[in-house]
N, C-alpha and C positions, 0 to 999 in steps of 0.2 A: 892391805891384804895382798899377799903375793898370789898371783894368778898364773895358771898354765893354760893358755888359750890355744885350742886347736885351730889351725889355719892352713892356708894353701899358698903356693907361690903367687897366685893372683892377689891374695890379700896383702902380700908384702908390697905390691905396687901402689896401693892406695895411699895417697899423700897425707891424708888426715888421720890415718891409723885404722884401727879395727872397729867395726860396728858391734853393738851389743850382741851377745850370744851366750850360749851355755859354755862354761869353762870348767876348770878343775882347780882345786886348792887343797891344802891340808886343813881339813874340817874336823869338827868335833866327832862327826860320824866316822871319819877315817881313823882318828885316834882310838875310838872305841873298838873299831873292827880289828885294828892292828896294835894292841896295847904294848907289845914288846918291841915295836919298831922305833928306831931313833928318828930325829927330825930329817936327816938326810934320806933315810929309807922312805919316809912318808912323802917327801918332796919328789922322790923318784917315782913313787906310785902315782902321784898326780901328773907328773910329766908323761908317763907311759899311757895313762888314761887319755890324755890330750892327744898323744901321738896316734893312738888307735882311732880316735874320733876324727882326726885329720884325714884318714883314709876315706871316710864317708863323705867329707867335704870335697875331696879331690874327685870322687865319683860324680858329685853334683855339679862341679864347675869346669870339668875337663882340664884342670890345671896340670902343670908339670907333675908327674907322679913321684914326688918326694914329700914325705911327711914333714910338716912344719909345726913347731910349737913355739909360741911367743910367750916369754915370761915377762910379766909386768907387775909393778907395785902400784896398786890403785887405792884410793880412799875407801874405807869400809862402806860408805854410803853408795858406792858404785856397784855393790854386789849384794845380791839376796841369796842367803843360804836357805834352801828349802827345809821346812820343819819336818816334812814327810817326803821321803824320796819315792819317785815313781818306780814301778816294778823293774824297769830296765836301766834306771839310773844308778851309777856307782856312788859310793860314799864320798867321793871327791867332788861331786857335782855341785856347782854354784851357777847362779844366773847373773850375768853381767848386764846391768841395766843402763849403763852409760857408755858412750864411745871410749875407747882406749887409745889415746894419742901416743905417737912415737916417743914423746918426752917421758912417758911412764914406763917404757920398755927397758928392761935391764939386760936381756939376752935373748938369743934365738937358737933354736935347736932344729937341725935339718938333716935329713938323710943324705948320705954320700951318694954320688952318682951311681955306684954299683947296686943300689937298692931299687932303681927305677923299675926293673922288670917285675920284681916281687910286689912293689906298691901298686903298679898298674894292674897286675892280676888280682891283687887283693881288692882294689877299688871296683873291679868287675865282678866281685863276689866269690873269688877263690879263697876258701878258708885256709888251705895249706899255705898259700902265698902270704896270707895275713899272719900266720904263725911265723913264717920265715922272716917277714918284715919286722915283726915284734922282737925277734931275737937280735936284730941289728942295733948297734949303738947309733944314736943321733950325734952329729957333729955340733959342737958348741961355737957360737959366734957372739962376740960382743956387739952391742947395739951400734957402735961406731962403724961396724962392718956392714951395715944394712945396705948401703948403696952398692957395695961390691957384690953382695949376695943377690940383690935385685938384678944386676947385670948378668951374673952367672945363670940365674934361673930364667931370665928373659931369653938368653941365647939357646936354652933348651926347650923353649915353648913350642908346642906342636903347631 
């Protein structure tokens, strides 16, 4: 299953990959909610949901204020799709029950440097800043660029 995991710059420094967490995917619930959307549009919906959730993670760990989405292909057994979604959960929500190693990652999506002020303010609770951040495109990185991305984000660490 392809996952879109909300993450932070701090998460990218973890040598073993990402710990289990809630993530996003193209689920049956999402397909039912957006029946006219093609696969690319559904994948974008999952990516954007993960990017929004990344803001909350940044607020929690004081990481570099740039949204991070890690895209990984994991075995189906590593994921539980809730039968009933909680009131605040999106139809993309899935629970990752196993660690996600870097060997399963296919790409990374990260805000450009120019998004820092909006993401920082969004993480502090500014809804207008969250909307501005959501309008920004995430930069795409191949997983082979992970070490370069780690160095770049480490240089920006507070």
